[in-house]
RODO-2510 file (C-alpha; in nm, 4 decimals, decimal comma):
residues 271
     n   res          X          Y          Z
     1     m     2,8083    -0,9237    -2,1835
     2     d     2,6199    -0,6794    -1,9599
     3     r     2,4373    -0,7929    -1,6449
     4     v     2,0853    -0,7485    -1,7850
     5     t     2,1572    -0,9572    -2,0970
     6     a     2,3304    -1,2291    -1,8959
     7     f     2,0378    -1,2426    -1,6530
     8     k     1,7886    -1,2673    -1,9395
     9     l     1,9759    -1,5561    -2,1038
    10     k     2,0133    -1,7481    -1,7773
    11     a     1,6465    -1,7002    -1,6937
    12     r     1,5432    -1,8371    -2,0324
    13     a     1,7765    -2,1349    -1,9921
    14     y     1,6337    -2,2198    -1,6497
    15     a     1,2790    -2,1762    -1,7824
    16     k     1,3376    -2,4092    -2,0766
    17     a     1,5023    -2,6727    -1,8564
    18     l     1,2097    -2,6722    -1,6122
    19     d     0,9455    -2,6735    -1,8852
    20     w     1,1032    -2,9576    -2,0809
    21     g     1,2290    -3,1488    -1,7791
    22     v     0,8987    -3,1635    -1,5898
    23     p     0,6210    -3,1635    -1,8530
    24     r     0,3419    -3,2229    -1,6003
    25     l     0,3961    -2,8688    -1,4693
    26     r     0,2782    -2,7139    -1,7958
    27     r    -0,0270    -2,9392    -1,7937
    28     v    -0,1146    -2,8183    -1,4439
    29     a    -0,0587    -2,4558    -1,5440
    30     i    -0,2848    -2,4859    -1,8488
    31     r    -0,5561    -2,6540    -1,6432
    32     n    -0,5395    -2,3854    -1,3743
    33     l    -0,5520    -2,1028    -1,6263
    34     e    -0,8553    -2,2626    -1,7892
    35     l    -1,0241    -2,3033    -1,4500
    36     a    -0,9565    -1,9363    -1,3772
    37     g    -1,1054    -1,8306    -1,7114
    38     f    -0,7974    -1,6862    -1,8807
    39     d    -0,7624    -1,6664    -2,2576
    40     n    -0,4362    -1,7777    -2,4233
    41     p    -0,3282    -2,0167    -2,1452
    42     e    -0,0291    -2,1439    -2,3449
    43     r     0,1101    -1,7933    -2,3844
    44     i     0,0619    -1,7148    -2,0168
    45     a     0,2217    -2,0475    -1,9226
    46     d     0,5289    -1,9502    -2,1259
    47     g     0,5530    -1,6400    -1,9113
    48     v     0,5112    -1,8412    -1,5919
    49     f     0,8124    -2,0583    -1,6744
    50     l     1,0147    -1,7494    -1,7642
    51     s     0,9151    -1,5933    -1,4324
    52     v     1,0379    -1,9012    -1,2447
    53     g     1,3547    -1,8884    -1,4546
    54     r     1,4133    -1,5304    -1,3390
    55     i     1,3769    -1,6395    -0,9778
    56     m     1,6319    -1,9169    -1,0220
    57     a     1,8735    -1,6861    -1,2029
    58     s     1,8440    -1,4211    -0,9324
    59     v     1,8871    -1,6646    -0,6419
    60     a     2,2075    -1,7863    -0,8065
    61     k     2,3347    -1,4267    -0,7871
    62     f     2,2427    -1,3648    -0,4221
    63     p     2,6055    -1,3944    -0,3036
    64     t     2,6936    -1,0980    -0,5282
    65     i     2,3981    -0,8732    -0,4363
    66     t     2,4865    -0,6148    -0,1717
    67     r     2,3562    -0,2869    -0,0313
    68     a     2,5748    -0,1127    -0,2879
    69     n     2,4218    -0,2773    -0,5954
    70     v     2,0799    -0,4097    -0,4903
    71     h     1,9173    -0,1075    -0,6584
    72     e     2,0205    -0,2581    -0,9926
    73     w     1,7856    -0,5480    -0,9200
    74     i     1,4890    -0,3900    -0,7470
    75     r     1,3228    -0,0702    -0,6278
    76     y     1,0395     0,0066    -0,3881
    77     d     0,6854     0,1162    -0,4592
    78     g     0,4661     0,1884    -0,1576
    79     l     0,7299     0,1485     0,1122
    80     e     0,5335     0,4056     0,3107
    81     n     0,2580     0,1453     0,3544
    82     f     0,5040    -0,0902     0,5211
    83     t     0,6649     0,1750     0,7406
    84     a     0,3264     0,3106     0,8543
    85     a     0,2193    -0,0387     0,9552
    86     q     0,5448    -0,1030     1,1375
    87     a     0,5185     0,2274     1,3235
    88     k     0,2102     0,0962     1,5033
    89     g     0,4444    -0,1277     1,7011
    90     r     0,2381    -0,4463     1,6895
    91     g     0,4397    -0,6234     1,4238
    92     v     0,3704    -0,6600     1,0528
    93     l     0,2411    -0,9664     0,8720
    94     v     0,3445    -0,9385     0,5082
    95     a     0,0851    -1,1230     0,3007
    96     t     0,2883    -1,2476     0,0094
    97     a     0,2554    -1,5239    -0,2459
    98     h     0,4321    -1,7237    -0,5148
    99     l     0,4001    -1,4175    -0,7339
   100     g     0,6840    -1,2334    -0,9033
   101     n     1,0077    -1,3054    -0,7169
   102     w     0,9248    -1,3954    -0,3577
   103     e     1,2846    -1,4960    -0,2899
   104     l     1,4343    -1,1636    -0,3999
   105     s     1,1649    -0,9587    -0,2250
   106     a     1,2640    -1,0708     0,1241
   107     f     1,6350    -1,0818     0,0398
   108     s     1,6435    -0,7267    -0,0946
   109     h     1,4160    -0,5810     0,1739
   110     a     1,6712    -0,6918     0,4334
   111     l     1,9424    -0,4998     0,2478
   112     l     1,7362    -0,1908     0,1737
   113     t     1,5497    -0,1528     0,5036
   114     a     1,5917    -0,4215     0,7707
   115     p     1,5938    -0,8012     0,8033
   116     m     1,2623    -0,9740     0,8597
   117     h     1,1396    -1,3206     0,9478
   118     i     1,0359    -1,5432     0,6573
   119     v     0,8387    -1,8657     0,6879
   120     v     0,9543    -2,1391     0,4503
   121     r     0,8973    -2,5060     0,3874
   122     p     1,1516    -2,7402     0,2284
   123     l     1,1227    -2,7515    -0,1508
   124     d     1,0239    -3,0842    -0,3027
   125     n     1,3510    -3,1143    -0,4923
   126     a     1,6285    -3,1719    -0,2370
   127     r     1,9047    -3,0336    -0,4597
   128     v     1,7125    -2,7156    -0,5376
   129     n     1,6212    -2,6801    -0,1700
   130     a     1,9860    -2,7011    -0,0639
   131     f     2,0774    -2,4435    -0,3307
   132     v     1,8133    -2,1969    -0,2087
   133     e     1,8578    -2,2555     0,1650
   134     k     2,2225    -2,1510     0,1502
   135     r     2,1256    -1,8170    -0,0002
   136     r     1,8048    -1,7119     0,1764
   137     a     1,9766    -1,5879     0,4909
   138     l     2,2724    -1,4133     0,3241
   139     s     2,1165    -1,0680     0,3630
   140     g     2,0368    -1,1181     0,7318
   141     n     1,6815    -1,2534     0,7258
   142     h     1,5653    -1,4915     0,9980
   143     i     1,4387    -1,8217     0,8577
   144     i     1,1397    -1,9906     1,0236
   145     q     1,0683    -2,3479     0,9152
   146     k     0,6967    -2,3967     0,8486
   147     h     0,6686    -2,7239     1,0423
   148     d     0,7684    -2,5464     1,3661
   149     a     0,6536    -2,1934     1,3013
   150     a     0,3720    -2,0802     1,5323
   151     r     0,5709    -1,9986     1,8461
   152     k     0,8466    -1,8209     1,6519
   153     i     0,5975    -1,6173     1,4473
   154     l     0,4155    -1,5015     1,7598
   155     k     0,7425    -1,4119     1,9315
   156     a     0,8541    -1,2054     1,6305
   157     l     0,5236    -1,0187     1,6061
   158     w     0,5106    -0,9458     1,9783
   159     a     0,8595    -0,7970     1,9395
   160     g     0,7252    -0,5642     1,6691
   161     d     0,9087    -0,7383     1,3863
   162     a     0,7903    -0,8155     1,0324
   163     v     0,7053    -1,1699     0,9246
   164     g     0,6554    -1,2693     0,5606
   165     i     0,4210    -1,5610     0,4909
   166     l     0,3232    -1,7154     0,1568
   167     i    -0,0550    -1,7461     0,1702
   168     d    -0,1478    -1,8850    -0,1705
   169     q    -0,0996    -2,2634    -0,1482
   170     n    -0,3683    -2,5321    -0,1441
   171     t    -0,4572    -2,6369     0,2106
   172     a    -0,6202    -2,9378     0,3763
   173     p    -0,9753    -2,8757     0,5073
   174     a    -0,8628    -2,9201     0,8689
   175     e    -0,6276    -2,6226     0,8328
   176     g    -0,8380    -2,3870     0,6271
   177     v    -1,1683    -2,2553     0,4997
   178     f    -1,3155    -2,2439     0,1514
   179     i    -1,3020    -1,9014    -0,0072
   180     d    -1,3805    -1,7682    -0,3550
   181     f    -1,0677    -1,7465    -0,5679
   182     f    -1,0934    -1,6769    -0,9421
   183     g    -1,4594    -1,7742    -0,9331
   184     r    -1,4009    -2,1157    -0,7744
   185     k    -1,3902    -2,2464    -0,4228
   186     a    -1,0345    -2,2818    -0,2939
   187     c    -0,9243    -2,4070     0,0456
   188     a    -0,7092    -2,1388     0,2090
   189     g    -0,5133    -2,1631     0,5316
   190     t    -0,6487    -1,9663     0,8262
   191     a    -0,3314    -1,9481     1,0371
   192     f    -0,2273    -1,6198     0,8748
   193     v    -0,5321    -1,4184     0,9794
   194     k    -0,5422    -1,5924     1,3174
   195     f    -0,1908    -1,4632     1,3859
   196     a    -0,3155    -1,1149     1,2988
   197     h    -0,6200    -1,1486     1,5238
   198     h    -0,4168    -1,2846     1,8150
   199     t    -0,1395    -1,0246     1,8064
   200     g    -0,3002    -0,7185     1,6487
   201     a    -0,0278    -0,7197     1,3831
   202     a    -0,0867    -0,5093     1,0739
   203     v    -0,1490    -0,7049     0,7520
   204     v     0,0302    -0,5581     0,4504
   205     p     0,0426    -0,7211     0,1036
   206     g     0,3897    -0,7289    -0,0497
   207     y     0,5227    -0,8621    -0,3820
   208     a     0,8302    -0,8167    -0,6016
   209     l     0,6944    -0,7862    -0,9568
   210     w     0,9075    -0,7897    -1,2701
   211     s     0,9025    -0,4811    -1,4921
   212     d     0,9955    -0,5409    -1,8559
   213     q     1,0237    -0,1655    -1,9014
   214     e     1,2713    -0,1117    -1,6167
   215     k     1,4457    -0,4504    -1,6475
   216     k     1,4259    -0,4950    -1,2719
   217     y     1,1791    -0,5902    -0,9995
   218     i     0,9477    -0,3510    -0,8194
   219     l     0,8972    -0,4399    -0,4537
   220     r     0,5438    -0,3233    -0,3967
   221     f     0,3729    -0,2822    -0,0610
   222     d    -0,0013    -0,2188    -0,0813
   223     p    -0,2025    -0,0419     0,1905
   224     e    -0,2764    -0,2305     0,5113
   225     i    -0,5749    -0,4661     0,4973
   226     p    -0,7978    -0,4011     0,8010
   227     m    -0,8939    -0,7126     0,9955
   228     t    -1,2509    -0,7628     1,1204
   229     g    -1,1813    -1,0520     1,3556
   230     d    -1,3886    -1,2897     1,1420
   231     v    -1,1633    -1,5713     1,0161
   232     q    -1,3695    -1,6504     0,7060
   233     a    -1,4212    -1,2885     0,6040
   234     d    -1,0617    -1,1847     0,6640
   235     t    -0,9190    -1,4850     0,4785
   236     q    -1,1442    -1,3971     0,1846
   237     r    -1,0392    -1,0318     0,2010
   238     v    -0,6674    -1,1116     0,1913
   239     h    -0,7143    -1,3475    -0,1045
   240     a    -0,9321    -1,0991    -0,2928
   241     t    -0,6438    -0,8527    -0,2748
   242     l    -0,4051    -1,1207    -0,4006
   243     e    -0,6382    -1,2138    -0,6871
   244     r    -0,6486    -0,8544    -0,8113
   245     v    -0,2696    -0,8421    -0,8308
   246     i    -0,2479    -1,1808    -1,0047
   247     r    -0,5049    -1,0698    -1,2629
   248     a    -0,2827    -0,7720    -1,3422
   249     h     0,0279    -0,9946    -1,3696
   250     p    -0,0990    -1,3445    -1,4611
   251     d     0,2313    -1,4597    -1,6097
   252     q     0,4083    -1,4023    -1,2767
   253     w     0,1998    -1,6292    -1,0519
   254     l     0,2898    -1,9944    -0,9883
   255     w     0,0098    -2,1587    -1,1872
   256     i     0,2085    -2,4854    -1,1876
   257     h     0,0758    -2,5552    -0,8340
   258     r    -0,2562    -2,7446    -0,8069
   259     r    -0,4252    -2,4635    -0,6190
   260     w    -0,7780    -2,6059    -0,6433
   261     k    -0,6903    -2,9629    -0,5465
   262     t    -0,8905    -2,9641    -0,2210
   263     r    -1,2611    -2,9609    -0,3009
   264     p    -1,5688    -2,9002    -0,0866
   265     p    -1,7453    -3,2201     0,0265
   266     g    -1,9238    -3,3922    -0,2587
   267     e    -1,7558    -3,1907    -0,5335
   268     a    -1,5706    -3,3755    -0,8102
   269     p    -1,1903    -3,3428    -0,8410
   270     l    -1,0657    -3,0742    -1,0795
   271     y    -0,7379    -3,2486    -1,1663
***
């Protein structure tokens, strides 16, 4: 069996196991897709589980992915946007999300270009977390635990390094601001743009998106997002860029997360 076929079968198996094993996740995905105004939420949800299955199947193969064969898994699009930002010498904040394959994006970038710093939090499932943690650093990336991240992020940026941060999770009001996201208020963390303001680091969106046509991922870096210094405006700007990419690839975003859980004062719960 060739690699592409084996990967496809494993991804489908992981997707089915997750979908059947944790039924509440599909309910959350359907609710989110309805809140965001998408048609055919069931069909998109099928794609979401398959996308997660691809991530799991690829992480399982990390020990076998090297500089010699990583091109079979992924290619760049827009690398010049990343290199131009890095050339400024103030560090790069990669604005990424649970979109496409966030695990492979950082892993492969370390092999293809240079290691970076990635901010992570422990996964809810201890067994899955242990499985992933063993593999994240295999390509040379520096892991920063989210609960103790600020000092290490600042140090990396001041050294001119790149730091990848997932920006798309629901946040408590004390740690964020309400922005417009898919036509609804969503509480978004402000630490990301504050790091940019404090250090002058360039903000560059980056995602590894699956291509059915090429049967591999495309690691895409979009042009730098200029910062204004206004926390609210810049947080909105970064999320507007993310929303445009999600709308183009709705089946590759993690709709199984309750993104709109935190509501503005006085507003009824959405879940």
